[in-house]
N, C-alpha and C positions, 0 to 999 in steps of 0.2 A: 331674781338675783342677776346683777349685771357684772360681767367680767370686763375689767379695764385692761386686761392683757399683761398684768404684772405677774411674774412667775412665782410659784410657791406661796401664793397668798390667797386667802379666801375673803372676799368682800362680804361684810356682814350687814351693811345697810341696804334696805330695799328702797330703790329709787322710785317713789310714786310720781315725782315731777322731775326736777333737775333741769338745768339749762343745757340745751343741745349745742355742743361745740364740735363742728365737723359732723361726724356721724355717731357721736357718743353723747350721752346725757351725763352731766356732772353735777354734783354738789361741790361746794367750796371746801368741804372738810369731810373726811370719811375714815372709818377705822377698818384696817385690814388685819384679820386674825390669821395666825399660823403658828408655827413653832415659836416665833418671836413677834408678838403683836406690834404694830406700828400705825401711826396716824399720818394720813396723807392730806395735803392741802394744795390749793392753787396758789401759786406765788404771785401776789398782787404787785410786787415791786418791779416786775418786768412787763406787766401789761401796759398798754395794749400791743406792744411791739413784738412780744414773744409770749406764747402760752406754755408755761412750764409748771410742773408740780414738784413739791418738796416732801420730805419725809421727816417726821418727828420720831426719834428713837428714845430720847431721854427727856426728863423735865427741863434740862438746860436747853435742849433744842426748842422746846415750847417757849421758854423765856426769850430766847434770841429771835424767834420768828415774830413775837409780839413787839419787842423793842426795836427791831430793825424794820418794822412795818411790812414784813412779808405777808402778814395777815393783819387786818384792821377791821374796824366796825364793832360796835359794842357787843352784839350777840355772838359774833364769831370769836372775838378774843376771849370772851367768857368761856366758850366751848373749848378753845385751844388751851386755856389755862386749866380747865377741868381735866383735859387730856393730859396735861403735865402732871397732875396729881395721880391720875391712873398710871402713868408711866413710872412715877416715883414709887408707887405701891408695888408695881409689877417687878421693877428692877431690884427692889430690896426684899422680894419675897423670900420667906424662910430665914431671914436674918434678924438678929436680935435688935438691930438698929432701925427696923422698918418704921416704927412710930416716929422716931427722931427725924428720919429722912423725910417723911411726909409732912411733918410740921415745919421743917426747914424750908421746903419748897413751897408750901402754902404761903409762908411769909414773904418769900422772894417774889412769887408770882403776883401777889396782891399789890406789890409796889410797882409793877411794870408799867401800868397806865392808870394813874390815880383818879382820873375823872370818870371812867366807865364803871357804873354800878354792877353791870353784869359780871365782870371779871371777879369782883370780890364775892358776890353772891354764889357764883358757880364754884369757886375754889373752896369756900366754906362748906358748901353743900357736899362736895366730893370728899373733903378731908373728914367731915363729920361722919359720913357714911363708912369711910374706911376705918376710922379709929374708934367710933363709938357704937356702931351697929351691933346688936345682939343677934348673931346668926352663926350656925355651924359652918357656913362657908368661909373660905379664906378671905382675908382683907382684899387681896388682889382680884378675886372673883366678884366680891361685892362691888369693888371699884369698876370692874368691867361692865357689870349689869347697870350700875347707876350711870355710867358714862353713856351707854346706849340710850337710856331713858332721857338724858339731857339732849343728846343729838336729835332724837325723834321729837322730844317735847318742844324744843326751840323751832324745829321745822314746822310742826303743826301750829305753833303760835303764829308764825308768819303767814301761814295759809289762812288762818282765821282773821288776822289783820287785813289780809287782802279781801276777804269776803265782806267784812264790815265796811272797808273803805270803798269797795266796788259800788255800794249803794249810793255813796256820796257822788261819785263820778257819774253814775247812771242818772241821778237826779239832775245834775248840772247839764247833761246832754239833753234830757227831756225838756228842760226849761228853754234851752237855746236852739235845739235842733241842729247844732253844728258841732264841729270838732271841739273837744275839751282841751284847752291849753293849760298845761300844768307846769309850774316852775318848781324845780327842786334844787337842793344845795348839798354838795359833797356826794358821797356814795352811801346810800342806805338800801342797796340792792342785794341780790342773792349772794354776791361775793362777800358781803359784809355779814351775812346772816345764815349761812349754810344753804338755804334755799328760799326762793320767793322774794326775800327782802322784807323791809318794813314799809318805807315810803314807796317803793316800787311795786310791792305786792298788788295793791289795787290797780296799778297801771297794767301789769301783766295780765291780770284777770279780765280787765276791761277790754284789752286788745284781743284776748282769746274769745270774748263774747261779741266781737265786732262792734264795740262802742268806739267810735273814732276818737283817738287821743293824739296829742302832740306834746312833746316835753321840751321845755327850755332847760338846758343843762348848764348850770354855773360851772365854770372851769374849776373853781375852788382852790385858789392860791393859798399857801405856797406849794402844796404837794400835788395839786391838780387832780384830786380824786374824781371830780366830776368829768373833766375832759378825758382822763385816762381810763376810768373804770365805769362810771355810769353810762357814758356815751358808748363804750364798747359793749356793755351789757345790752343796751337798747338796740344796738346794731345787730347783735346776735339774734335778738328776738324779733327783728323786723319792725320795730316801733318807730314811727317818725319822731325825729328829735333835731334840735339845733343847739350847738354849743355856743355859749355867750361868755363874755367877760363877767367877772363877779359884779362889776359896777353897772351893768346894763339892765339888771332886773327892775329897778325903779322906773327907768325910762319905759320899758315894755309895759309895766303896769299902768303908767299914765296914758299910754297909747291904746289901752283896752285890749292888749294882746295876751293877757294872763287872766284865766278864770279862777285859778286856785293855786295856792302854794302848799306843797306837801313835802315835809322833811322828816328826818328821823330824830333820835335822841340818844345821847350817851348817859344822861342822868336826868330824871325828873323828880322833883321834890313833892312832898305830900300836899303842898299848896298849889301845885301845877306849874311852877317855874321849870324851864327846860334848858338844859345845857346841850348844845350841839356844836358842830364845827364852826370855827370863827367865821363871822359874816352872816350867820343865821339871824341874829338880832336885827341887823339892818334890813333884811328882807321882811321881817315881821313888822317893822316900823313902816316900811313902804307899803306893805299890804294893808295895814290899818288906815293909812292916809288915803288909799285909793278904794277902800271898801271891798277888798278882796279877802275871801276866807283863807285863814292860815291854820292848817291842820298839822299835827305832829303824830306820826305813827310809831308805835313802840310796843314791845312786849312788857308785861307787868314786871318782868325781872329787871327792867331798867328803872323802876320806881324805887326811890329810897324813902320809905315811909317814916324813917327816923329823922329826916332832915326837913326842916320847916321852911326855910327861905333860901332859894338857890342863889340869888344875887349876892347874899352875904356869905353863904356857907359852902357852896359847891367848889371843890378844889379845881382850879383851872391849870392844866398842865402847861408849863412854859417849855417849849421845845427849842432845839438847837437853832442858833442863828444861821447856820449853814443852809438850812432849808430855804431861807429868804435870800441869802447871798448867791446861791447856786440854783440853776434850773436844769432839769434833766430832759434829754430828748434823743432822737435817733439821728445819727450821722452815718449815712450809708447803712451798714449792717450792725453798727456798734452803738450801744447806749453810752452817751457821754454827758458830762456835766460841765456847764460853762458858767462863768461868773457874770453876774449882772450888776454888781456894785463892789466897790473896794472894801477890803477888810478893815480899812480905817474907820468905817462908819459903824457906830453902835447899832445893834438890831434887837428888837423885841419881837418875840414870836409866840404869843399865846395860842394854844391849839384849839380853844373853845371860847364861846361866849354864852351868856345866859339870857334867854328871852323870858321876860316876866309873864306870868300867867295871864295878865289882863290883855295881852296881845294874841293869845292863842284861842282860836275859835273852838277847838275841841281836840281831845286826844282820841286816837284810834288804836285800840288794843285788841288782843285776841278775845277778851271778855266783853267787848262791845265798845261803843263810842260814848265818851263822857265829857262833861265840862272840865276845864282845867282849873278846878277848885278843890279844896280839901274834901268837901262833901261829895263831889263827883268822883274823885279818886277813891274815897272810902267805899263808895257803892260797888266798885269793882271787886272788893274783897268781902262783900256781904252776900251770903247765900240767898238765892231768891226764895 
């Protein structure tokens, strides 16, 4: 058990790993139990300039943390949304409107980020457990136990993704005998996934096992999750990395400076199409043109088995034009936003794009590595 120093609270998650920040190990999300349970999270909106944590007391807090991008990353927002259902059940305990309250917040939370499959899956899982489970336990106690299973299950999934992906990086190192140069896009690290990460999990494990790696980190405009989050994570772990502009990836591939592209996924369809942060598709095209393997790391909770074609059917979130018009940075000790173009200009800001399955070398999941095909994905759900 780890004590984070918060008074009158008992930390209920056992930290088997966790990123070390200063002299403490953290996950990006954890439940504190006490007289009034609350959910704590690392505030991604102020990183890397400040390290701050926030607290979710209510389902509305969970919704705002997701919509305001204080938490982001498909596995993490799924866990935060599930936490919102837990808080809704707890806050309405013993009241005759508990079922109505849980259903209301389930609907609201599922609309918070429409592209991410994990959010919808985890909310439905939690709501079903609260409302439909046959158990002598109270709905809120059932919610608490299921929420703990979600947190630990998602963490273990990322650890297993890391182990499967580690073999890919190890093989690349054996073939060349030199440092493995990895290009990644956006942030699919432990900040986005409670612990380990998806795309970063193999990188962390390779580093721990003394396999030399270097990471090219796309800045990831317009919110700069690569420059602000992935680079910060890698720095904390002591992993060699270089931040590049989003448009530099193809050039580096042409020059032989990239051995593998490794990204995450917010939604993967049953035929292997992958939705990830805008700009991922262009990296896949460049990788294919240069004969570089392009892997997608994801938990199976990110797979929508009901959706057949991602290019046609995955809903792509259109985000505020202010994210493009303004850029945030540090001015002295203050976080400030400055305009980089006039409000007179129309702006389009799709949050994601879809990489067709034909451009994906393979999917790395907690259940193993598979082809990005309907048959490959189906094999993940077939008992051996």
